[in-house]
N, C-alpha and C positions, 0 to 999 in steps of 0.2 A: 504493500500500500504506500510506503514512503516513496516508491519510485513512480507513483501516479499511474500504475499499469492496470489497476483494477477499476472497473466501473462500479456504480453504486450497487449493482446486483451481485457483485463479487466475481463476475465473469471476466476473465483476462481479455484485455483489448488487443494484446500483441502476444499470442501464445508462443510464437517462435522465440521470444526473448527469454523464455524459461527453459529452452532446450539446453542440454549440457554443452552443445557445440556453439552456442551463441556467444559472440564477443562484440564489444563496441569497437568502432573504427578508431576512435581517438578519445582522450580524456581532457578535460579542462579544469584547472584549479583556480578559483577566484571568481566569486559570483557577485561582484559589483556590476554596474550596468553594462560596462564593456564586455565583461565575461559572459553575462547572460545573453547579450545580443549576438555575440559571436557564436555561442552554442546554438541559438535559434536559427542563425544564418546557415550553419553547417547542417542542421536538421532539415531545413528547407531544401537543401541540395542533396538529400538522400543519405547523409552520413549519420550513423548512430553515435551519439556522444554520451560519455559518462561524466557527470558533473560532481565536483567536490569543492568544499569550502572548509577552511579551518574552523569557523563557527558552523557546526553541523546543522544547526536549526535553519540556516539559510538554504541548505540543500532542500529540506522538506518544504520550506516556504516557496522556493522556486518551482519545485515539482508540482505543488498544489495550485500554483497560480500561472505564471508565465509559460511554464513548460507543460501545462496540463493538456493532454490529448496529443502530445508529440511522441516521438520515439526516444526522446532523451531518457536516460536512466540515471539514477542517483547513487551515490556511495557515501557511507558514513565513516569510512576510514580510508587511509591510503592503501592499506592491504586489500580492502574490498575493491577499491577502484582499480588497482593493478590487476587483480584477478579477473576483472571483467573485460580486459583489453585483448584484442588480437595482437599477435606478434608480427613484426616487431612492434612493441608497444610505443605509442606516440602520446606524449603528454604535454599540453600547453600550460605554461604558468602565466597567469595574468594577475600578478600580485605586485605590491609596491616594490619599486626598484631598490636594490641594496641588500641588506641582510636577510630580508624575507625570502628572496630568491635563493640565496645560499642555504638558508635553513631548510627549505623544501627539497633542494637538490640533495642535501646530506641525508634526509629522511627517505628519499626515493631510491637512491643508489643501491642500498642493500636489498631492495625489493625487485630490482630490475635485472635483466640478463644482457649479455653481450649483443650489441646491435640495436638495443632499444634507444628511443629518441626522446630527449627532453628539449622543449622549445620554450624559450623565454620571449613572450610577446609584450613585455612591459617596456617602459622607457629607460632601459638600463644604459649605463655608461659603457662605451664600446670597449674600453680596456677590461672591464669586468667580464664582458662576453668573450674576449680573447683568452682571458685567464681560465674561465669555466670550460671553454672549448678544449684547452690543453689538458686541464685536470681530468676531465671526463674521458678524454681520449685514452689516458693511461688506464682507465677502468673499463675500456671497450664500450663506453656509452657515447652515443652520438649527440652532440649539442648543437642547437640552432638558436641564434639570437636574431629575432625577427622584428623589424620595425612594423608597427601597425598604426595607420593613420586614417582619419576620417571621422573621429568622434563616435558618439553613440549611434547616430544614423548610419555612418559608414560601416561600423561593426555589424549592424543588423542587416543591411541590404547590399553591402559591397565595399569593403575597405581597400586601401592600397596596402600591399604587403611587401616587405623588403627582407627576405630571409637570407642569412649568411651563416657560415660556420662549417660544420662537417659535411662536405658535399655528398658523402655516401647516403646522407639522410634525405636528400632532395627527391629521388625517385619515389620514396615512400610517402612524402608529404605533398608532393606536387599536385596530384589529382584533387586533394582537398583544398589546398591553398588557391589554386587557379580557378577552381569551381566557385569558391565563395568571394573571390576578389571582384572589385568593380570591373566593368568591361567598357572599352572604348572602340571607336572606329567600327570595324566589321566584327567585333566581338573579342578583340585582343584583351587578355586579362591584365589588370594593373598589378602584376606580380610576376617576378622572375627571380632566378637565383642571382644573388648579388656577388658573393665571393667568399673568401676564407675568413675564419676567425671572427673578429668583431665587426666585419665590414657591413653587415646588415644594420647594426645599430649605429654605425658611423654615418651611413647614408640617411638613416632616420634623423640623426642629430642634425645633419646639414639641412634636411627638409625642414626641421623645426626652426633652425636659424633663418632660413629663407622666409618662413612663415612670419617670424618676428619682423623681418625687413618689409615684407609686403604690407603687413598691418600698419607699421609706422609710416610707410609711404602714403597709404590711403588716408591716415590721420593728418598728414601734412597737407594733402590736397583739400581735405575737409576744413582744416584750419584756415587755409587761404580763401576758400569759398565763404566761410562764415565771417572772418574778421577783416578781410580785405574787400570782398564784394558785398558783404552784408546780406547774404542770402538766408532765407528762412529754411527750416528743415524740410518742408514739402518740396521747395524748389531744388534743394540739394538732392533729395531722394530721386526726383525726376531726372536730374543730370546723371546720377550714378546708374539709373536704369538705362539711360541712353548710352552711356559708356560701356555698359555690359553687352551692347550689340556691336562693339568695335573690337580692336585688337586686345582690349582689356577684359574681354569676356572671361569671367572667373567666378568661383564660388565666393571669394571674399568681397568682390565688388557687388555681387548679387545680394549678399546678406547685409552689406552696408546700406544699400538702398532700403531694404526692409526695416533695418534698425532706425534709420532717419525718419521714416514715416510712421513708426509705431507710436501709438498714444496710450497713456496710462488710463486707469479707471476714471480719472477726473477729466478726461478728454484732452489733456495737455500732452505734448511730446514727452516721452520718457527720458530720452538721451540727456537733455540738459540737467536732469535731476541726479544723474549718476556721478559719483565722486571721481574726479580726474586724477586718480592715483592707480597706476597699472601694476598688477602683480605679475609674477613670473615663477615658473617651476624649475628653471635652470638650464633647459636644453639650449636656449639661445646663448647663454653664457658659456656653456661647454663649447659651442661652435666657435665663439670668439677666442676662447682660450686655446683651442686647437689651432686656430689660424695664427695666433702669436707663436705658439710652440713650433709650428712648421714653417714659419716665415712667409705666410701667404697674406696679401693685403685685403682681407675680407672686411673692409672698413665699414660697409653699409650695415652689416649685421651687428658689428660692434657698436655703432652709433644707435641702432635700434634698441639694443640692450641698455645702453647708457640713458637713452631717452626715457625708458621705463624707470630707471633709477632716479632720474631727475624729477619725473612726475610724482614719485613717492615722497618727495620733500614738500608735500602739500602745505603743511603749516608754515614752513620757512618761506615758501613762495608767496603765501598770503601776506606775510609781513614785508617781504621784499618788494611786493607790488606797490606798497604805499611809500617806499623810500627811493626806489630806483626808477629813473625815467628812461623813456625810449626816444625815438626820433620825433622831432617837432612836426614834420609834414607827414602825419600818419593818416592821410586820406587818399583813396584811389580815385583818379579822375579820368581813367582811360575807357576803352570800349569793353564792356562787360563780357559780351559773347566771345570777343577775340581773346580776352584773358582766360576765360574758361577753357578755350582750346589750348592755350599755352600750358595751363595746369595739366590738362589731359596728356599732352605730349611729354611734359616733364615727368609725369608719373610713369608713362610707358618707357621712356629712356632710362629712368632710374631703376625700373624693374629689370630691364635688360642687364644693367650693371650688377644688380643684386645676384641674379642667376649666373652671370659670368663669374663673379667671385666665388659663388658656391661650388661651381664645377671646377674652378681652379683648385679649391681646397680638396675636392675629391681626387683630382689628378695627383696632387702632391701626397695625399695619404696613400694612394696606390703605390707610389714610388717608395715611400717610407716603409711600408709593410709587405711589399711584394704581392699586392692584390692585383688581380686582373679584373678590372671593372668595365662593364659595358655601359657607357654613358648614355647611349641612345635608349637602351632598355630601362635605365634609371629614369630618364625623362618620361618614358611611357608609363612606368609604375606610378609616377606622380600626375599623369594626365587625367586620371579619374579617381574617385573614391577618397582622396586625401584633402586636407584643408587648403593646400595651395593649387588644387586642380584648376586648370585653365586651358583655353585653346592655345595659348602661348607656348605651352610645353610641347605641343605637337611640332612647333617650329624648331624647338631645340632638338627633338628626335631627328627631324629631317636634316638638321645641320650635321649631326654625328653620322647619319646614314650617308651623307655626301662625303664626309671626311672623318672616319673613325678615329684618326689620330689628331683631330683638331685641337690645337694648343689652347685656343682662347675663343670664346663665342664671338667676340668683336672682330675676329679675323674671318668669320663666315660672311659671305656677301649679303645674305638677308639681313643679319643683325647690324652689319656695318652700314648698310643703306638706311635701315630703320632709325638708327641713332643719328645719322647725318640729317635725315629728314626732320627729326625732332629738335635738333640742336639749337636753333634760334629761339624757339618757344621755350625750351628748357632754360636757357640763359635769361630770357626775359622774366619768366616766372620767378626764378630765384632772385634776380636783382630787384624786382619789384617787392618781393617779400622781405628782403633784407632792408630795403629803404623804409619800409613801413614798420619793421621790427618784429616780423613773424619768425619764430624759430623753425628751421627746416634742416635738422641735422642729417637726415638721410638724402634729401634732394641735393644738398650741397656737397656731401662727401661723395656721392655718386658722380657728380660732375667733376670734382677734383680728381677722382680716380681716372676718369676718362681722359681728362687733360694731361694727367701724369703719364698714363699709358701711351698716349699718342706722341709724347715728346721724346725725341732721340737723345736729348741732353737735359739733365736735371741738375740742380745745384748741389747734388750729393758730393761733387768733387770738393766743395768747400768743407763739408762735414769731414771728409777724409783728411783734408789738410789740418783742420782743427784737432782731430783725434791724434794725428801724428805730432802736432805742435805740443799739445799738453801731455801726451802719454806715450809718445814714440811708438804708436800702433801701426805705422807704415801705411803706404798707399801703393797703387799701381799707376803707371803711366798709360795713356791711351795707346802709345806706340809700343809698349812692352807689357801687354796683359800677362798675368801670371808671375811677374817678377815684382817682389815686394821691396819697396824702397823706404828708407828713413832719411829725413833731412834735418840737419842741425839748424833749425830756423833762427835761433837767437845768437848763434856763434859760441854759446857756452853751455848748450844743452847736452853735448856729447853725441857720439855717433852710434851708440848701442841702442838697438830697438827692443821693444817688449816682445814677449812671445805672441805669436799670432793666433787668433781664434775667430770663429764666426758664431754669431748668436742670431 
């Protein structure tokens, strides 16, 4: 009865489930909303799922309510759960990242056999997934760290899935993962094998970092509309709805339009009532830290994280607002429709930079760890189901289809032309916002990156001279790359250089 398999007359609804030969296809541990929805998604696609939760009463509640009438079966212990699984046993963990994952793994290992598969579907740090993959390999257990994106609705009806780890596990989980994943185009699943060790969670981390960037860019466009053009919420909602029919067609643009027009019970717009202090769970910060660690200029995601940090200083900002002044000429006097188009193009160009930087980080991580990443496939995984899903990602896949070894998205003709077509509007939107005093950390850092990347000469030669002057750190000459030189700049500094290093 705890499995919800008997009807009120006591007659079994699924007699085959009580056969001694019956086994579930997969188990899932963690019955929060994501776990429940993923189970129901797998059930919809014909897979029998065994559900377990540390708090066992949640299993009974789930079986009696959301899973009632399905083929889902429950378990009241890990031993019972494992006994109900087909071999190789496949177990998904959807629990809080960190120690909870390790705790469950340590309890599961003694119950499993060689070739069984543990899948971590939470937002784990990629180094933890690499460690777990190596540790479990020594015990002949296959570990998969899989990014799962799409929120509650995605989990229920089709998420984006990013599995990586022990590749021997992929043939066993592929039919399930690709069946339940979101579909795009002619039915291509937003799920493919990412690569070794922690690559699945690294790709998910970069996805989340790009999500931070996308959200902040949209907020900056909203800020310009609201405080420069003085638009009301219904006007802005209409603009975002129109933008969603352009190159900006995406989930986040769509929900922004819906949020802007949403009214509270009192009939007034809800958005202005929400405290302007943004929270974060840390995956954007992880992306920025990884970018610094591997020396990749992922400036836009970094600024998006810092923008949330600045927003959290709400009480300080309220005090500062009364003390610190902005520009005197804080009024817009230009053509409203033309400036709206400038904002749209600035948003599109900045979005291109954000994804450019994200894929630069993926490429560098692949070099660092020896991963073989399929960048076009990653773009397809993000094309549907996930939070950053957009038509735009199809263009990224096409770019990597044209050139699998593409070093930088800006070097693809489509994106090169797109940015060039946006450039004048991009610069006008930023300069106008700066003159009126609107903070635009992501718009501005995106343009700075573009300008820096397109310059064949930057003032870093002065930095190298300064470093050599005060610390004898040496420099290279343009005419002699690879040869490290120290100059006695003052005549009394000596000719001995410091040991060389790169950071």
